[in-house]
VOZAMAR-336949 format. One record per residue (C-alpha): x, y, z. Coordinates in steps of 0.1 Angstrom, whole numbers, padded with zeros to 4 digits, always signed. Each point is the difference from the previous one (the first is absolute). Layout:
N
XYZ...
//
This chain:
112
-0124+0143+0302+0021-0032+0005-0019-0018-0027+0010+0027-0025+0037-0005+0007-0004-0038-0005-0018+0005-0033+0026+0024-0013+0028-0023+0010-0016-0031-0015-0008+0019-0032+0037+0005-0005+0013-0033+0015-0019-0024-0023+0010+0016-0033+0036+0004+0012+0001-0038+0008-0015-0008-0034+0025+0024-0019+0030-0014+0018-0010-0036-0005-0008+0005-0037+0033+0018-0006+0021-0028+0017-0020-0027-0019+0015+0015-0032+0033-0014+0011-0009-0032+0018-0029-0025+0003+0009-0005+0036-0020+0019+0027+0027+0025+0008-0024+0029-0002-0023-0013+0027+0031-0009+0021+0012+0036-0003-0033+0017+0008-0005-0023+0030+0035+0008+0014-0005+0037-0006-0034-0001+0016+0014-0018+0031+0027+0027+0003-0026+0027-0003-0022-0016+0026+0029-0001+0024+0010+0035-0008-0034+0015+0006-0011-0023+0029+0004+0027+0027-0009+0030-0022-0029+0023+0005-0035-0014-0006-0005+0018-0034+0034-0011-0013-0006-0035+0012-0035-0001-0016+0013+0014-0033+0033-0019-0004-0003-0032+0021-0036-0009-0003-0009+0016-0033+0031+0000-0022+0018-0031+0014-0032-0019+0004-0008+0004-0037+0036-0001-0011+0009-0034+0015-0018-0032-0008-0002-0032+0019-0024-0016-0025+0024+0004-0029+0029-0012+0021-0019-0031+0009-0011-0006-0037+0036+0004-0012+0011-0027+0025-0029-0023-0009+0006+0003-0037+0037-0007+0004-0009-0031+0020-0026-0011-0026+0027+0003-0027+0023-0021+0022+0024+0029+0005+0004-0009+0036+0033+0018+0004-0015+0032-0014-0031-0003+0023+0022-0006+0030+0024+0029-0008-0029+0023-0005-0016-0010+0033+0031+0001+0021+0016+0032-0016-0033+0019+0001-0007-0008+0036+0037+0006+0010+0005+0032-0018-0035+0012+0009+0008-0004+0037+0034+0016-0005-0015+0030-0019-0027+0005+0027+0027-0001+0027+0022+0025-0019-0029+0023-0004-0009-0002+0037+0036+0008+0010+0004+0028-0024-0031+0017+0012+0012+0000+0036
//
């Protein structure tokens, strides 16, 4: 039954990421939507890390796995670099990693 929970979570997570990113792109051409979903996903992973198996499968593996995106994050950094927006690429990299770690840490500590 674990696969069922992963499928249900992923079926909600991927469209949620797309909707949030598309909404934020109405206001900015910068990758703020992907930044936001990756930070929220990091927090959710930390929050559900020690939860029951079914909750973990549904929210952490399924939802957060489909909600967050490493590939788009990397593409955004690469495209900024290609366009010689070095400061933007650097800020995205440093802030995403820093806030992602902080969000995961906060989630872990809130769950305790």
